[in-house]
MIRO-37844 format. One record per residue (C-alpha): x, y, z; residue in one letter. Coordinates in steps of 0.25 Angstrom, whole numbers, padded with zeros to 4 digits, always signed. Layout:
BEGIN
XYZA;...
! end
This chain:
BEGIN
+0000+0000+0000X;+0005+0014-0004X;+0003+0025+0006X;+0011+0037+0001X;+0002+0048-0004X;-0010+0039-0003X;-0023+0043+0003X;-0029+0033+0013X;-0044+0033+0012X;-0048+0019+0014X;-0042+0006+0022X;-0044-0001+0009X;-0031+0005+0004X;-0024-0003+0014X;-0018-0017+0013X;-0010-0025+0023X;+0004-0020+0019X;-0002-0005+0020X;-0007-0008+0034X;+0007-0014+0038X;+0014-0002+0032X;+0004+0008+0040X;+0005+0000+0053X;+0020-0002+0053X;+0021+0013+0051X;+0011+0016+0062X;+0019+0008+0072X;+0031+0017+0069X;+0022+0029+0073X;+0021+0025+0087X;+0033+0033+0093X;+0028+0046+0087X;+0013+0043+0091X;+0019+0040+0105X;+0027+0053+0105X;+0040+0045+0107X;+0045+0050+0093X;+0042+0062+0084X;+0042+0063+0069X;+0041+0075+0060X;+0040+0067+0047X;+0028+0074+0043X;+0033+0088+0045X;+0028+0097+0034X;+0016+0088+0031X;+0002+0093+0034X;-0010+0084+0036X;-0024+0089+0032X;-0033+0083+0043X;-0047+0085+0037X;-0058+0080+0046X;-0072+0083+0041X;-0078+0073+0052X;-0076+0073+0067X;-0064+0066+0072X;-0055+0067+0084X;-0045+0054+0083X;-0043+0053+0068X;-0041+0068+0066X;-0032+0070+0078X;-0024+0057+0076X;-0021+0061+0061X;-0017+0075+0065X;-0008+0069+0077X;-0002+0058+0068X;+0002+0069+0058X;+0008+0079+0068X;+0015+0068+0075X;+0023+0066+0062X;+0026+0081+0061X;+0015+0085+0052X;+0005+0096+0052X;-0010+0095+0052X;-0021+0104+0046X;-0035+0100+0050X;-0049+0103+0047X;-0061+0096+0055X;-0076+0096+0051X;-0082+0100+0038X;-0087+0113+0044X;-0073+0117+0046X;-0069+0115+0032X;-0073+0121+0018X;-0081+0108+0016X;-0092+0116+0025X;-0092+0126+0014X;-0095+0116+0003X;-0081+0113-0002X;-0079+0099-0008X;-0070+0089-0002X;-0063+0089-0015X;-0059+0103-0014X;-0056+0102+0001X;-0046+0091-0001X;-0040+0098-0013X;-0037+0110-0005X;-0033+0102+0008X;-0023+0094+0000X;-0014+0106-0003X;-0013+0109+0012X;-0008+0095+0017X;+0000+0083+0014X;-0011+0073+0019X;-0026+0073+0022X;-0033+0066+0032X;-0048+0067+0031X;-0061+0063+0038X;-0074+0066+0031X;-0089+0062+0033X;-0091+0058+0019X;-0088+0043+0014X;-0077+0043+0004X;-0072+0057+0007X;-0058+0052+0010X;-0057+0045-0004X;-0062+0058-0011X;-0052+0067-0003X;-0041+0058-0007X;-0045+0059-0022X;-0044+0074-0021X;-0031+0075-0013X;-0017+0075-0017X;-0012+0071-0003X;-0016+0059+0004X;-0029+0058+0011X;-0032+0049+0023X;-0046+0046+0026X;-0049+0048+0041X;-0064+0044+0039X;-0074+0046+0028X;-0088+0045+0033X;-0093+0031+0035X;-0082+0026+0026X;-0068+0023+0031X;-0058+0027+0042X;-0045+0021+0037X;-0035+0026+0047X;-0044+0022+0059X;-0045+0008+0053X;-0030+0008+0051X;-0028+0011+0066X;-0038+0001+0070X;-0031-0010+0062X;-0018-0006+0068X;-0023-0006+0082X;-0028-0020+0080X;-0014-0025+0076X;-0007-0017+0087X;-0017-0022+0098X;-0015-0037+0093X;+0000-0039+0092X;+0004-0052+0086X;-0011-0055+0082X;-0014-0044+0072X;-0027-0043+0064X;-0028-0056+0056X;-0038-0065+0062X;-0044-0055+0071X;-0059-0054+0075X;-0063-0040+0076X;-0077-0035+0081X;-0081-0022+0075X;-0092-0016+0084X;-0101-0004+0084X;-0105+0005+0072X;-0100-0003+0060X;-0109+0003+0050X;-0106+0018+0051X;-0091+0018+0056X;-0080+0019+0047X;-0069+0013+0055X;-0074-0001+0055X;-0075-0003+0039X;-0061+0002+0038X;-0055-0007+0049X;-0063-0019+0043X;-0056-0017+0029X;-0042-0017+0036X;-0045-0029+0044X;-0049-0036+0031X;-0035-0035+0027X;-0031-0046+0037X;-0034-0060+0038X;-0045-0067+0046X;-0051-0055+0053X;-0065-0058+0059X;-0075-0046+0059X;-0086-0045+0069X;-0095-0033+0066X;-0103-0030+0079X;-0114-0020+0077X;-0129-0018+0078X;-0136-0020+0064X;-0137-0005+0062X;-0122-0003+0063X;-0116-0016+0057X;-0105-0017+0047X;-0110-0013+0033X;-0113-0025+0023X;-0102-0021+0013X;-0091-0021+0024X;-0096-0035+0029X;-0096-0041+0015X;-0082-0036+0012X;-0077-0042+0025X;-0083-0055+0022X;-0080-0055+0007X;-0065-0054+0011X;-0067-0067+0019X;-0068-0062+0034X;-0077-0066+0044X;-0087-0054+0047X;-0098-0055+0057X;-0109-0045+0059X;-0115-0046+0073X;-0122-0038+0084X;-0117-0047+0095X;-0106-0039+0102X;-0102-0049+0113X;-0100-0060+0104X;-0091-0052+0094X;-0083-0046+0106X;-0080-0061+0111X;-0074-0064+0097X;-0066-0051+0094X;-0051-0049+0095X;-0053-0034+0091X;-0066-0026+0094X;-0068-0013+0086X;-0079-0005+0092X;-0085+0007+0085X;-0094+0019+0089X;-0108+0021+0083X;-0106+0031+0072X;-0117+0041+0077X;-0113+0051+0066X;-0116+0042+0055X;-0129+0036+0060X;-0141+0044+0055X;-0152+0035+0061X;-0153+0039+0076X;-0161+0026+0078X;-0150+0017+0074X;-0140+0025+0082X;-0149+0024+0095X;-0150+0009+0092X;-0135+0006+0091X;-0130+0016+0102X;-0124+0008+0113X;-0126-0005+0106X;-0112-0010+0107X;-0103-0005+0119X;-0090-0010+0123X;-0087-0010+0138X;-0076-0016+0147X;-0086-0027+0152X;-0090-0030+0138X;-0076-0032+0133X;-0072-0040+0145X;-0084-0049+0144X;-0084-0051+0129X;-0070-0048+0123X;-0057-0056+0122X;-0046-0051+0132X;-0037-0047+0120X;-0048-0040+0112X;-0044-0027+0106X;-0055-0016+0107X;-0054-0005+0096X;-0063+0008+0094X;-0060+0018+0083X;-0066+0029+0093X;-0072+0038+0096X;-0081+0029+0106X;-0094+0034+0111X;-0101+0024+0120X;-0098+0011+0113X;-0084+0008+0120X;-0084+0010+0135X;-0072+0017+0142X;-0071+0005+0151X;-0064-0002+0140X;-0053+0008+0138X;-0044+0003+0149X;-0044-0011+0144X;-0032-0016+0136X;-0041-0021+0125X;-0046-0006+0122X;-0037-0003+0111X;-0045+0009+0105X;-0036+0020+0111X;-0024+0013+0106X;-0031+0012+0093X;-0034+0027+0092X;-0019+0030+0096X;-0015+0021+0084X;-0022+0031+0075X;-0009+0040+0076X;+0000+0029+0072X;-0008+0025+0060X;-0011+0039+0055X;+0004+0043+0057X;+0008+0031+0049X;-0003+0033+0038X;+0001+0048+0036X;+0016+0045+0035X;+0012+0034+0024X;+0003+0043+0015X;+0014+0054+0016X;+0025+0044+0012X;+0033+0047+0025X;+0033+0034+0032X;+0048+0030+0028X;+0053+0043+0035X;+0046+0041+0048X;+0056+0033+0056X;+0067+0043+0054X;+0058+0054+0057X;+0056+0050+0072X;+0062+0058+0083X;+0061+0052+0097X;+0054+0060+0107X;+0064+0065+0118X;
! end
């Protein structure tokens, strides 16, 4: 997989070799992320951070990743704070922004907006979420976390329970695509009927030869799972208030539930933010990997930014130990 000067709009662009390249480089980012070393490898480079939908973790982690490597960040947040509010087209916005920066990170409410932006841009565009479509860098950090949390075991043969809003969230579809690059993965899609995994995704998984089960039986799924990926209800994407009321609080993970149903070495993930579906009494358990998962975003995004800018080969010699 070639990275340099490439836009990253979908996880479908990745193969196993590309994942290995990214994850190996991400591990080399750990001293910088932990403030044990400094790098100015992106000195003189500018990131255009365009977030037309609300974000805290993704927006700030991309900015932090770029600045930790010595770069500068220009940001805009919300459509109302941009010329899109005046009626400017996305094409015109990107055509102008590309002249201000060396790489663009964009979140947009419209499905397919990242692919469109990449077509308009002469600099790489990284998709930070496009409506109900994809969230590639979230899925990359999720997969990386599964590997890091299961040393010596990896992903092949893992049973993963994906729980919650599997219909409207963009994290699960992207993660499923990456998991399908590995052998013997078992998928347990756990949700009420109103929020179950869409038929096309289920068919795609099964057509590739994977076992994929739809179920509403949370306890049974938890007992089988090596990894549990919990997601919040996507209130902002559900127009039917009756549906929202019916599914609210349907699946909640507490310490008692985990200890009664899950294996002792189960890995608990959540893309965050959480609302009421993941109790804080889980946080102190060693199984709770979601804050480590969030911290891994810096590693993945630093590595990806270096790769698309063609700077990865110079990284090691750019390191200066912190005194």
